[in-house]
N, C-alpha and C positions, 0 to 999 in steps of 0.2 A: 296155828294162826301166825301171820306175819308180825314182825317186830313193830312196824309202823304201817297203818292202813292208809292207803292213798285215796284220793277222790275217785279214781277209776275202780278201786275195790269196793268203795261205798256204792257206786253205781251198779256194779255187778251183783252185790248183795241185795240191793233194791230190786233188781230185775229178777233175781231168784225168788224173792218173796212175792213179787208181782205175779209171776207165773204160778206159784203155789196158790195164791188167792184166786186167780182165774180158774184153775183146775178144780179146786175144792168148792168154789161157789157154783160151779157147773154140775156138782154132784159126783165128781170123779173122786174115788178114794185116795187117801194120802199115799199109799204104796204105789198105786198106778201113776199118780201125779209125779212122784219122785223118779219113777222109772222113765217117764216121758222127759223130764228135765235132764236126767242123767244122759239120755241119748243126744240132747242138744242143750248143753249147759251154758250159762252166761260166760264161763271161762273153763279152760281145760282143768284147772286146779280143783274144780268142783267135783270131778268125776270120782276120784278116789274116796273122799269123805262121804259122798252120796252113796257109793256102794257099801261102805261100812255101815252107814245109817240104815240102808235097806236090809243088810244082814242082821243087824240088831232087832229091827222090827219083825223080821221073819222068825226070830227066836222068841217073840212074845213080849218084848219090851215096849213100853209106851213111847210116843214121840219125844216127850220131855226127858224120859230116862235115857233114851238112845242118844240124844244130843248131849246130855250131861256126861255120859261115858266117853263120847268122842272128844270133848273139849275143843270142838271146831268153832263154835259160835260163842259170843259173850254170854255171861250169866243173865243179862237183861233180856236177850232174845229168848233164852230158854224159859225164863219166868213168864214171858208173854205167851209162848207156845203152850206152856202148862195151863195158863188161864184159858186159852182158847180150847184146849183139849177138855178141860173140866166143864166148860160151859157149852161145848158142842158148837162153838162159833170160831173154828180155826180160820175160816176165810177172812173174818173181820180182823183177827189178830195179824194174819199175814199181810193184810192190806195196810194196817197201821204200821207194821215194820217196814213195808215197802216205802210208805210216805216218810217215815223217820229217816231211812237211809238216803232217800232222794234229797231230803232237806239238808242232811249232813254233807252230801256230795256237792250240792249247789253252794252252800255256805263256804265250804273248803275251797272250791274252785274260785269263788268270788274273792276270797282273801288272798289266794295265791296270785291271781291275775292282777290285783291291785298292789301287791307287794313287789312286783317285778321292777317298777320304776324306782321305788326307794332302795331296793337291793342294788340296782345299777348305780344309783347315786353314792351309796356306801363304798362300792368298789372303785368308783371313779375318784372319790375323795381320798381313799387310801392310796391310790396310784399317784395322785397329784401331790398330796401333802406328806406322804411317807417316803415316796420313791423319787418322783420327778424333781420337786423343788429342792429337797436336801441335796440331790445329786448336782443340780446346777449351782446351788449355794456353795458347795465344796469345790467349785471350779473343776468338776469332773474327776475329783480325786477320791471320792467316797467309793466304797465297795458296793457295786450294784447288787451283788448277791446278798450282802448283809441287809441292804435296804429292802429287798424282796422278802427276806426272812422276817424283818420287822413288820412288813405289811401283813404277812401271813399270821404272825402272832397277834396283830391287832384284830384281824378278822376271825381268828379261831374261836374266841369266846362267843361271838355272835352266832357262828355255825352251831357250836355246842349248845348254847342257850336255846336256839330255835329248835334243834332236834329234841332237847329235853322237854320243851313245852309241848311239842307234838306228841311225843311218847307218853307224857304224863296224862294227856287227855284222851288216850285211846280207851275204848270200852272193854279191852281184854283183861284189865286188872281185876284183882279180887275186891271183896267188899270193903276191907280195911283201907285200901288205897283210894277207892272211890269215895269213902266217907271223908278221908283226909282232903281230897280235892274239892269235895262239896263244901266242906267247912272253909276252905281257902277261898273259893270263888263266891261263896254266899254273900259277903259284904259288897262285892263289886256292883256298882249301879248298872242297871239294865241287864247285864250278863247274868247276875245272880237271880234276878227276878224272872228272866226268860227261862232259865233252867228249872226253876221251881214251878213255873206255869206248865212247862212240858211234862214234868213229873206228875203234877195233879191231873193233867189231861189223860195220861196213860193210866193212872190209878182209876179215874172215873170210868174210862172205857172198859177196863178189865173188871172192875167191880160190878158194873151194869151187866156185863155178859155173864158173870158168875151167879149173880142174884137171880137173873132171868132164867138161868138153867136150874135153879133150885138148890144151889150149893149152900151149905150151912153158913150163916152170916159171919161167924167167928173165923172159919176157914177161908171164906171168900175175902175178907178184909186182909188177911195175911198174904194170900196169894196175889191179890191186887197190889198190895204195898210192894211186894217183891218185883212185880211187873212194872211198877212206876220207875224203876231204875234209880231211886233215891234211897240210899242207906239210912238217912235221917227219918224218912217216912216209915221205912220198914222197922227201924228200932222203936219208934213211937207206937206203932200198931202192935208190935210184939209185946209191949208193956201193958196192953189192955187185957190180956187173956183172963187174969183172975177177976177183974172188974166186970168183964162181959159175962163170965160164968156166974158171977154173983147177981146178975140181973140188970146191970146198967145197959142202956141202949147205946149203940154207936154214936147217935147224935149227941148224947150227953158227953161222951168221951171226946168226940171231935171238938166240941165247944171248949172242953177243958184242956185241949192240947194246943199250945201256942203256935205250932208249926203250920197249922191250917189257917188260911186267911179268913177274914170275916165273911166274905161273899160265899166261899165254899161252905162254911159252917151254917150260915142262914139257909142256903139252898138245900143242903142235905137235910137239915132239920125239918124244913117244910115238906120235902119229898117223903120223909119217913112218916110224918103225921098224916099227910094226905093219902098215903098208900100209892103214890105215883113216883116211887124212888127211881124206877128204871128211866122214866122220861126226864127226871131231874138230873140224873147222872149223865144222860146223853147230852143234855144242854151244857152241863159243866164241862164235859169232854170237848165239845165244839168250841166253847168260849175260851178255855185255857189253851187249847191247841192253836187257835188263831192268835191269842195274846202272846204265847210263847214264841211262835214262828215269827211274828212281827218284831219282837224284841231281839231275837237271835240274829235275824237278818240285818237289823240295825247295827248290832255289834260287828257283824261281818263287814259292814260298810265303813265303820269308823275306826276299827283297829288299823287297817292300812293307812288311813289318813293320819292317825296319831303317830305312827311310825315315820311317815313321810315328814311330818312337822318336826319330829325329834331329829331326823337326819339333817334337815335344813338348819336346825339350830347348831348341830355339831359342825356342819360345813361353815356356817357363818362364824362360829368361834375360831375355827382353824384359820380362816381368812384373816380375821382380826389379829390373831396370834402371829401369823406370818408377816402381816403388814407392820405390826409393832416391832417384830424382830428385825425387820429391814430398815424401817424409818423411825423407830421409837427412840426415846432418850438414851437407851443403853446400846444402841446399834453402832456398828462401825461407821456407817454412812453419816450418822448424826455427829460422831466424834470428828470425822474428816471435815464436815461442813463447819463445825465450831472452830476447827483449827484455822480455817480460812477467815 
């Protein structure tokens, strides 16, 4: 897996899952579908892992086991594939993954496109206030090389910070790191709520598929929690094992677990009592998917705007600082004027 996944790679992965969803929904077997995609993959880099995947499947491994051995895809993808495999609804899981990566590609492209102008302003401000004006103020005596070094040192933390933020939010990391990031981002307004909504959407979809396929409710909940992509949800559900074995219903445990919002708790309980849990979970999936998508797109719009506002504040501060240094009470010009 690459160190940092780009919007193009998100799009390629979305196309890969979209093709798999089309083939499997048309009744074509997974092995034949993978062979077809390998012949015309979304990117050349897919050919080698697809061949290894086919080799593992030929040896009798399940799709989830094969992907786990490869280490090619994130744990979240593998958990959803396992849920689809166990429920017999691989096509629905592939479609969900295609939508997920399409949304990530769209949001990432939106953020990058809106960050271009603030990035230009940062570099322009560094050139003017760190190189150009000090060079003129020194009456062309300052070392231009040293001024360039100062500008690079000013911009370096921004580059490193941006790279670290992108890397930290990649889905390639293990459960401990994802749990840390989830706890870190949870309190952030809109972003934290959007991430939780998307996790509940994926959990609802996976759980509905597993229950409809007749998977044991205890096992179904754990697989669905893993497929949600939320370590907090998975940890909460894993703690239910003894209570479920003792005869408590999932509705009772959901109600007693603070991580589940009131709406999810009420809908799940009503679905369990009425015997229409599959319909209820489908409605919950649709609601939380729409809610999460809306909030995450809102975040993608406002992050660049917040950065732009911050850049403008920095530029305004530097202008005031330069003006004060030129005409302020402690400037040489002020001393000369007072001398007259």
